[in-house]
C-alpha positions as YAML, in Angstrom:
chain: A
units: angstrom
residues:
- id: 1
  name: UNK
  ca: [125.24, 134.05, 103.29]
- id: 2
  name: UNK
  ca: [127.04, 136.07, 100.63]
- id: 3
  name: UNK
  ca: [129.76, 138.36, 101.91]
- id: 4
  name: UNK
  ca: [132.58, 140.56, 100.71]
- id: 5
  name: UNK
  ca: [135.92, 141.24, 102.37]
- id: 6
  name: UNK
  ca: [137.30, 144.69, 103.14]
- id: 7
  name: UNK
  ca: [141.03, 144.88, 103.86]
- id: 8
  name: UNK
  ca: [141.89, 148.23, 105.40]
- id: 9
  name: UNK
  ca: [145.22, 149.54, 104.11]
- id: 10
  name: UNK
  ca: [144.97, 153.09, 105.44]
- id: 11
  name: UNK
  ca: [147.36, 152.59, 108.36]
- id: 12
  name: UNK
  ca: [150.47, 154.64, 108.98]
- id: 13
  name: UNK
  ca: [151.85, 157.74, 107.22]
- id: 14
  name: UNK
  ca: [150.53, 157.90, 103.67]
- id: 15
  name: UNK
  ca: [148.73, 154.59, 104.06]
- id: 16
  name: UNK
  ca: [151.97, 152.69, 103.50]
- id: 17
  name: UNK
  ca: [151.96, 150.31, 106.46]
- id: 18
  name: UNK
  ca: [150.48, 147.49, 104.40]
- id: 19
  name: UNK
  ca: [153.56, 147.68, 102.18]
- id: 20
  name: UNK
  ca: [156.07, 147.02, 104.97]
- id: 21
  name: UNK
  ca: [158.15, 144.09, 103.77]
- id: 22
  name: UNK
  ca: [158.14, 140.77, 105.62]
- id: 23
  name: UNK
  ca: [160.42, 138.20, 104.01]
- id: 24
  name: UNK
  ca: [160.54, 140.42, 100.91]
- id: 25
  name: UNK
  ca: [156.76, 140.55, 100.55]
- id: 26
  name: UNK
  ca: [154.36, 143.40, 101.41]
- id: 27
  name: UNK
  ca: [152.65, 142.27, 104.58]
- id: 28
  name: UNK
  ca: [149.20, 142.96, 103.17]
- id: 29
  name: UNK
  ca: [149.80, 139.93, 100.93]
- id: 30
  name: UNK
  ca: [149.68, 137.66, 103.97]
- id: 31
  name: UNK
  ca: [146.29, 139.13, 104.89]
- id: 32
  name: UNK
  ca: [144.96, 138.78, 101.34]
- id: 33
  name: UNK
  ca: [145.98, 135.12, 101.36]
- id: 34
  name: UNK
  ca: [143.98, 134.61, 104.55]
- id: 35
  name: UNK
  ca: [140.72, 135.66, 102.88]
- id: 36
  name: UNK
  ca: [138.39, 132.64, 102.58]
- id: 37
  name: UNK
  ca: [137.76, 131.26, 99.10]
- id: 38
  name: UNK
  ca: [134.01, 131.88, 99.33]
- id: 39
  name: UNK
  ca: [134.34, 135.65, 99.73]
- id: 40
  name: UNK
  ca: [132.37, 137.09, 96.81]
- id: 41
  name: UNK
  ca: [134.70, 140.07, 96.38]
- id: 42
  name: UNK
  ca: [137.80, 141.52, 97.99]
- id: 43
  name: UNK
  ca: [138.30, 145.26, 98.41]
- id: 44
  name: UNK
  ca: [141.47, 147.02, 99.46]
- id: 45
  name: UNK
  ca: [140.43, 150.23, 101.17]
- id: 46
  name: UNK
  ca: [142.89, 153.08, 101.53]
- id: 47
  name: UNK
  ca: [143.00, 156.82, 101.71]
- id: 48
  name: UNK
  ca: [142.81, 158.54, 98.33]
- id: 49
  name: UNK
  ca: [146.50, 159.51, 98.23]
- id: 50
  name: UNK
  ca: [147.71, 155.95, 98.81]
- id: 51
  name: UNK
  ca: [145.25, 154.07, 96.63]
- id: 52
  name: UNK
  ca: [147.56, 153.76, 93.63]
- id: 53
  name: UNK
  ca: [150.24, 152.16, 95.80]
- id: 54
  name: UNK
  ca: [148.03, 149.06, 96.06]
- id: 55
  name: UNK
  ca: [146.91, 148.79, 92.43]
- id: 56
  name: UNK
  ca: [149.36, 146.09, 91.39]
- id: 57
  name: UNK
  ca: [148.56, 144.01, 94.46]
- id: 58
  name: UNK
  ca: [144.85, 144.43, 93.85]
- id: 59
  name: UNK
  ca: [145.22, 143.16, 90.30]
- id: 60
  name: UNK
  ca: [147.29, 140.20, 91.44]
- id: 61
  name: UNK
  ca: [144.73, 139.12, 94.04]
- id: 62
  name: UNK
  ca: [141.69, 139.96, 91.92]
- id: 63
  name: UNK
  ca: [140.71, 142.64, 94.40]
- id: 64
  name: UNK
  ca: [139.13, 146.03, 93.87]
- id: 65
  name: UNK
  ca: [140.36, 149.37, 95.20]
- id: 66
  name: UNK
  ca: [138.20, 151.83, 97.07]
- id: 67
  name: UNK
  ca: [138.73, 154.86, 99.27]
- id: 68
  name: UNK
  ca: [138.13, 155.25, 102.96]
- id: 69
  name: UNK
  ca: [138.71, 157.85, 105.64]
- id: 70
  name: UNK
  ca: [141.95, 158.06, 107.65]
- id: 71
  name: UNK
  ca: [142.66, 155.49, 110.34]
- id: 72
  name: UNK
  ca: [142.46, 158.23, 112.96]
- id: 73
  name: UNK
  ca: [138.71, 158.38, 112.33]
- id: 74
  name: UNK
  ca: [136.61, 155.94, 114.37]
- id: 75
  name: UNK
  ca: [136.18, 152.54, 112.73]
- id: 76
  name: UNK
  ca: [132.42, 153.10, 112.46]
- id: 77
  name: UNK
  ca: [133.03, 155.89, 109.95]
- id: 78
  name: UNK
  ca: [135.57, 153.78, 108.08]
- id: 79
  name: UNK
  ca: [133.08, 150.92, 107.72]
- id: 80
  name: UNK
  ca: [129.90, 152.88, 107.07]
- id: 81
  name: UNK
  ca: [130.65, 154.05, 103.48]
- id: 82
  name: UNK
  ca: [131.57, 150.50, 102.53]
- id: 83
  name: UNK
  ca: [128.43, 149.09, 104.14]
- id: 84
  name: UNK
  ca: [126.36, 151.56, 102.14]
- id: 85
  name: UNK
  ca: [127.97, 150.57, 98.84]
- id: 86
  name: UNK
  ca: [128.22, 146.80, 99.14]
- id: 87
  name: UNK
  ca: [125.59, 144.64, 97.49]
- id: 88
  name: UNK
  ca: [126.29, 141.71, 99.81]
- id: 89
  name: UNK
  ca: [124.62, 140.65, 103.03]
- id: 90
  name: UNK
  ca: [127.73, 140.76, 105.14]
- id: 91
  name: UNK
  ca: [131.29, 142.08, 105.35]
- id: 92
  name: UNK
  ca: [134.47, 140.54, 106.70]
- id: 93
  name: UNK
  ca: [136.73, 143.39, 107.86]
- id: 94
  name: UNK
  ca: [140.46, 142.73, 108.06]
- id: 95
  name: UNK
  ca: [143.43, 145.01, 108.89]
- id: 96
  name: UNK
  ca: [146.41, 145.10, 106.56]
- id: 97
  name: UNK
  ca: [148.86, 144.93, 109.47]
- id: 98
  name: UNK
  ca: [147.95, 141.49, 110.86]
- id: 99
  name: UNK
  ca: [150.11, 139.21, 108.69]
- id: 100
  name: UNK
  ca: [149.75, 136.19, 110.98]
- id: 101
  name: UNK
  ca: [146.04, 135.88, 110.22]
- id: 102
  name: UNK
  ca: [145.00, 132.45, 108.97]
- id: 103
  name: UNK
  ca: [142.12, 131.19, 106.91]
- id: 104
  name: UNK
  ca: [140.96, 129.15, 109.88]
- id: 105
  name: UNK
  ca: [140.42, 132.37, 111.83]
- id: 106
  name: UNK
  ca: [138.81, 134.34, 109.00]
- id: 107
  name: UNK
  ca: [136.53, 131.44, 108.07]
- id: 108
  name: UNK
  ca: [135.46, 131.14, 111.70]
- id: 109
  name: UNK
  ca: [134.51, 134.84, 111.66]
- id: 110
  name: UNK
  ca: [132.39, 134.40, 108.53]
- id: 111
  name: UNK
  ca: [130.62, 131.35, 109.93]
- id: 112
  name: UNK
  ca: [129.52, 133.37, 112.96]
- id: 113
  name: UNK
  ca: [127.46, 135.78, 110.86]
- id: 114
  name: UNK
  ca: [125.24, 132.98, 109.59]
- id: 115
  name: UNK
  ca: [123.65, 133.13, 113.06]
- id: 116
  name: UNK
  ca: [124.70, 136.46, 114.57]
- id: 117
  name: UNK
  ca: [124.66, 140.11, 113.52]
- id: 118
  name: UNK
  ca: [128.41, 140.35, 114.08]
- id: 119
  name: UNK
  ca: [131.40, 138.37, 115.26]
- id: 120
  name: UNK
  ca: [133.74, 140.70, 117.12]
- id: 121
  name: UNK
  ca: [136.93, 139.43, 118.78]
- id: 122
  name: UNK
  ca: [137.42, 140.63, 122.32]
- id: 123
  name: UNK
  ca: [140.72, 139.10, 123.43]
- id: 124
  name: UNK
  ca: [140.81, 141.49, 126.38]
- id: 125
  name: UNK
  ca: [137.56, 142.12, 128.25]
- id: 126
  name: UNK
  ca: [137.40, 145.86, 127.56]
- id: 127
  name: UNK
  ca: [139.05, 145.85, 124.10]
- id: 128
  name: UNK
  ca: [137.02, 144.89, 121.05]
- id: 129
  name: UNK
  ca: [138.74, 144.34, 117.70]
- id: 130
  name: UNK
  ca: [136.25, 146.13, 115.42]
- id: 131
  name: UNK
  ca: [138.74, 146.24, 112.55]
- id: 132
  name: UNK
  ca: [139.10, 142.47, 112.58]
- id: 133
  name: UNK
  ca: [135.52, 141.26, 112.64]
- id: 134
  name: UNK
  ca: [132.52, 140.12, 110.62]
- id: 135
  name: UNK
  ca: [129.28, 142.05, 110.23]
- id: 136
  name: UNK
  ca: [125.83, 141.66, 108.77]
- id: 137
  name: UNK
  ca: [125.28, 144.88, 106.87]
- id: 138
  name: UNK
  ca: [121.59, 145.71, 107.40]
- id: 139
  name: UNK
  ca: [121.47, 145.66, 111.22]
- id: 140
  name: UNK
  ca: [124.44, 148.01, 111.33]
- id: 141
  name: UNK
  ca: [123.06, 150.35, 108.67]
- id: 142
  name: UNK
  ca: [119.83, 150.60, 110.64]
- id: 143
  name: UNK
  ca: [121.74, 151.49, 113.81]
- id: 144
  name: UNK
  ca: [123.94, 153.94, 111.90]
- id: 145
  name: UNK
  ca: [120.87, 155.68, 110.49]
- id: 146
  name: UNK
  ca: [119.34, 155.97, 113.94]
- id: 147
  name: UNK
  ca: [122.59, 157.17, 115.55]
- id: 148
  name: UNK
  ca: [124.47, 159.15, 112.86]
- id: 149
  name: UNK
  ca: [127.27, 160.47, 115.08]
- id: 150
  name: UNK
  ca: [127.81, 157.54, 117.44]
- id: 151
  name: UNK
  ca: [131.18, 155.80, 117.54]
- id: 152
  name: UNK
  ca: [131.40, 152.05, 117.09]
- id: 153
  name: UNK
  ca: [131.94, 151.14, 120.75]
- id: 154
  name: UNK
  ca: [128.56, 152.66, 121.59]
- id: 155
  name: UNK
  ca: [126.81, 151.93, 118.30]
- id: 156
  name: UNK
  ca: [127.30, 148.19, 118.60]
- id: 157
  name: UNK
  ca: [125.24, 148.26, 121.81]
- id: 158
  name: UNK
  ca: [122.26, 149.21, 119.66]
- id: 159
  name: UNK
  ca: [122.64, 146.16, 117.38]
- id: 160
  name: UNK
  ca: [120.96, 142.98, 118.55]
- id: 161
  name: UNK
  ca: [122.53, 139.54, 118.50]
- id: 162
  name: UNK
  ca: [126.21, 140.50, 118.43]
- id: 163
  name: UNK
  ca: [128.68, 137.81, 119.46]
- id: 164
  name: UNK
  ca: [131.84, 138.90, 121.25]
- id: 165
  name: UNK
  ca: [134.52, 136.25, 120.87]
- id: 166
  name: UNK
  ca: [136.87, 135.65, 123.77]
- id: 167
  name: UNK
  ca: [140.55, 134.84, 123.46]
- id: 168
  name: UNK
  ca: [139.82, 131.34, 124.69]
- id: 169
  name: UNK
  ca: [137.55, 130.66, 121.70]
- id: 170
  name: UNK
  ca: [140.39, 131.44, 119.31]
- id: 171
  name: UNK
  ca: [142.96, 129.25, 121.03]
- id: 172
  name: UNK
  ca: [141.69, 126.23, 119.11]
- id: 173
  name: UNK
  ca: [143.22, 127.86, 116.01]
- id: 174
  name: UNK
  ca: [146.25, 129.49, 117.61]
- id: 175
  name: UNK
  ca: [147.03, 128.79, 121.25]
- id: 176
  name: UNK
  ca: [149.32, 131.82, 121.44]
- id: 177
  name: UNK
  ca: [146.90, 134.17, 119.61]
- id: 178
  name: UNK
  ca: [149.68, 135.23, 117.27]
- id: 179
  name: UNK
  ca: [147.15, 136.24, 114.61]
- id: 180
  name: UNK
  ca: [146.33, 139.28, 116.75]
- id: 181
  name: UNK
  ca: [149.88, 140.63, 116.44]
- id: 182
  name: UNK
  ca: [149.88, 143.95, 114.60]
- id: 183
  name: UNK
  ca: [152.90, 145.26, 112.72]
- id: 184
  name: UNK
  ca: [153.53, 148.97, 113.14]
- id: 185
  name: UNK
  ca: [157.23, 149.27, 112.34]
- id: 186
  name: UNK
  ca: [160.30, 147.45, 111.07]
- id: 187
  name: UNK
  ca: [161.03, 145.93, 114.48]
- id: 188
  name: UNK
  ca: [157.59, 144.31, 114.50]
- id: 189
  name: UNK
  ca: [158.15, 143.14, 110.93]
- id: 190
  name: UNK
  ca: [161.40, 141.42, 111.88]
- id: 191
  name: UNK
  ca: [159.68, 139.71, 114.81]
- id: 192
  name: UNK
  ca: [156.92, 138.41, 112.54]
- id: 193
  name: UNK
  ca: [159.45, 137.25, 109.94]
- id: 194
  name: UNK
  ca: [161.19, 135.14, 112.59]
- id: 195
  name: UNK
  ca: [157.85, 133.75, 113.75]
- id: 196
  name: UNK
  ca: [156.86, 132.80, 110.22]
- id: 197
  name: UNK
  ca: [160.18, 131.07, 109.70]
- id: 198
  name: UNK
  ca: [159.83, 129.11, 112.94]
- id: 199
  name: UNK
  ca: [156.27, 128.08, 112.04]
- id: 200
  name: UNK
  ca: [157.43, 126.81, 108.66]
- id: 201
  name: UNK
  ca: [160.14, 124.73, 110.33]
- id: 202
  name: UNK
  ca: [157.74, 122.99, 112.72]
...
């Protein structure tokens, strides 16, 4: 199945969170490096005012830039414009602020959509990670057309054959589920930098 990858960079004031430095590198770089090799295209999605901030990174990683709505808008409305524009069967959605993501995890998510309409992590029973998931485009576009105002948590109930992935399923890749750690500020960035250093030393 042919798929593209959408990395959402519209987090934080002015869409700058993806540029927080971790070991002197913008943390979105770690996410871009976790994109599987067989992704047909990579898109960095940001709000219009922050798009130019990511141009050099996009060129370096052979990614394209596109606009999306603010992060305060439900993830369904962030994904929908991209679903409508993509020419591929499926989309891997990744957040820019999860620098401990690995290719093992992202590849696992893309393998799920060869059999399911979506692979959505649910590390906590009542908390689905819609911004870190894989989707087949057509089933979601059909549901979006039928329910034009519905938020993702309810919309996904109208899509058949969705796989929710428990924390236990991911422990084969990362027993401490560190890839779920999200960086929102400099304190988080320092914590991740120490973790990366300790992982390199083991």
